[in-house]
C-alpha positions as CSV (number, residue, x, y, z in Angstrom):
1,X,9.1,6.4,-21.7
2,X,11.9,8.3,-20.0
3,X,12.0,12.1,-20.2
4,X,15.2,13.8,-19.0
5,X,15.7,17.5,-18.2
6,X,19.4,18.3,-18.1
7,X,20.8,21.5,-16.6
8,X,24.5,22.2,-16.8
9,X,26.0,25.0,-14.8
10,X,29.5,26.5,-14.9
11,X,30.3,25.6,-18.6
12,X,32.5,28.2,-20.2
13,X,31.0,27.9,-23.7
14,X,28.0,26.6,-25.4
15,X,30.1,23.8,-26.9
16,X,31.1,22.5,-23.4
17,X,27.6,22.8,-22.1
18,X,26.3,20.8,-25.1
19,X,29.0,18.1,-24.7
20,X,28.2,17.8,-20.9
21,X,24.5,17.6,-21.6
22,X,24.9,14.9,-24.2
23,X,27.1,12.9,-21.7
24,X,24.5,13.2,-18.9
25,X,21.6,12.2,-21.2
26,X,23.5,9.2,-22.6
27,X,24.4,8.1,-19.1
28,X,20.8,8.4,-18.0
29,X,19.4,6.4,-21.0
30,X,22.1,3.7,-20.6
31,X,21.8,3.3,-16.8
32,X,18.1,3.8,-16.0
33,X,14.9,2.1,-17.0
34,X,11.3,3.0,-16.4
35,X,9.7,0.3,-14.3
36,X,6.0,-0.2,-13.6
37,X,6.3,-0.1,-9.8
38,X,2.5,0.2,-9.5
39,X,2.0,-3.4,-10.7
40,X,4.6,-4.7,-8.3
41,X,2.9,-2.8,-5.4
42,X,-0.6,-3.9,-6.4
43,X,0.5,-7.6,-6.6
44,X,2.2,-7.5,-3.2
45,X,-0.8,-5.6,-1.6
46,X,-3.2,-8.1,-3.1
47,X,-1.2,-11.0,-1.7
48,X,-1.0,-9.3,1.7
49,X,-4.8,-8.7,1.7
50,X,-5.6,-12.4,1.0
51,X,-3.0,-13.6,3.6
52,X,-4.4,-11.3,6.3
53,X,-8.1,-11.4,5.6
54,X,-8.9,-13.2,8.9
55,X,-6.2,-11.5,11.0
56,X,-8.1,-8.5,12.2
57,X,-9.9,-8.1,15.5
58,X,-12.5,-5.5,16.0
59,X,-13.4,-5.3,19.7
60,X,-17.2,-5.0,20.2
61,X,-17.6,-4.9,16.4
62,X,-20.4,-6.6,14.6
63,X,-17.7,-8.2,12.3
64,X,-14.0,-8.8,12.3
65,X,-13.8,-8.7,8.5
66,X,-11.9,-5.5,7.6
67,X,-12.0,-4.7,3.9
68,X,-9.0,-2.5,2.8
69,X,-7.8,-0.5,-0.2
70,X,-4.6,1.3,-1.1
71,X,-4.2,5.0,-1.6
72,X,-4.0,6.1,-5.3
73,X,-0.6,6.2,-6.9
74,X,0.8,9.6,-8.0
75,X,3.1,7.9,-10.5
76,X,2.9,4.3,-11.7
77,X,6.3,4.2,-13.3
78,X,9.6,5.2,-11.8
79,X,13.1,5.5,-13.3
80,X,15.3,2.8,-11.6
81,X,18.9,2.1,-12.1
82,X,19.2,-1.1,-14.2
83,X,21.5,-2.6,-11.6
84,X,18.8,-2.3,-8.9
85,X,15.7,-3.5,-10.8
86,X,15.8,-6.8,-8.8
87,X,16.1,-4.9,-5.5
88,X,12.5,-3.6,-5.5
89,X,10.7,-4.6,-2.4
90,X,7.7,-3.5,-0.3
91,X,7.1,-3.3,3.4
92,X,3.6,-3.3,4.9
93,X,2.8,-1.9,8.3
94,X,-0.7,-2.3,9.7
95,X,-2.7,-2.2,12.9
96,X,-4.7,-5.5,13.3
97,X,-6.6,-4.7,16.5
98,X,-9.3,-2.1,16.7
99,X,-12.2,-1.0,18.9
100,X,-15.5,-0.5,17.2
101,X,-16.8,1.6,15.6
102,X,-14.3,1.5,12.7
103,X,-15.2,4.2,10.2
104,X,-15.0,3.9,6.5
105,X,-11.8,5.4,5.0
106,X,-10.0,5.1,8.3
107,X,-6.2,4.9,7.8
108,X,-5.0,1.6,9.3
109,X,-1.5,1.2,7.9
110,X,1.0,2.0,5.1
111,X,2.8,0.3,2.3
112,X,6.3,1.5,1.6
113,X,8.2,0.7,-1.6
114,X,12.0,0.5,-1.6
115,X,14.7,0.2,-4.2
116,X,18.0,-0.8,-2.8
117,X,17.0,0.4,0.7
118,X,15.9,3.8,-0.6
119,X,12.2,4.6,-0.1
120,X,10.6,5.7,-3.4
121,X,7.0,5.9,-2.2
122,X,4.7,5.5,0.8
123,X,1.0,4.7,0.3
124,X,-1.7,4.6,3.0
125,X,-4.0,1.6,3.6
126,X,-7.6,2.5,4.3
127,X,-10.8,0.7,5.3
128,X,-13.3,0.5,2.5
129,X,-16.4,-0.3,4.7
130,X,-17.4,0.7,8.2
131,X,-17.7,-1.8,11.1
132,X,-20.3,-0.8,13.5
133,X,-20.3,-1.3,17.3
134,X,-22.5,-4.0,18.7
135,X,-25.7,-2.6,20.4
136,X,-28.4,-4.1,22.6
137,X,-30.4,-5.3,19.6
138,X,-27.4,-7.2,18.3
139,X,-26.9,-9.0,21.6
140,X,-30.7,-9.7,21.9
141,X,-30.8,-11.1,18.4
142,X,-27.7,-13.3,19.1
143,X,-29.3,-14.6,22.2
144,X,-32.5,-15.5,20.4
145,X,-30.5,-17.3,17.6
146,X,-28.5,-19.3,20.1
147,X,-31.1,-19.9,22.8
148,X,-32.5,-23.1,21.2
149,X,-29.0,-24.5,21.0
150,X,-28.5,-23.7,24.7
151,X,-31.7,-25.5,25.6
152,X,-30.7,-28.5,23.5
153,X,-27.4,-28.8,25.3
154,X,-29.2,-28.8,28.7
155,X,-31.8,-31.4,27.9
């Protein structure tokens, strides 16, 4: 699963160039491994999404439930040094407070993936559904639904 392109400059002969290329290729295959970073990112994003499902506030919005999705991956597998495979981590940054209307496909944050403190990718977090602003009809409907409860509490 690992393709390597090797370029050797400054070799005096074809023999030296071939020897150096073989050394570089052997080093790459013995020290690097293709890792499915996409599955790690998706797992962490899914956990974040379930942990923060009720954390959003949409001022004057008909709902506070913000559905999100992650930008498409350009590459799902990355070559990672074998000594740093356990150093893969993600960092999510997101805005949690908005003012309605919140449009569909609005960018609300980002997910960054690091290997040994080196950023290997950054993906945007988007809203998957719009949240509309409350209007007069919403307030009137809410009043009619809650008016009987208000009357009950008085009497």
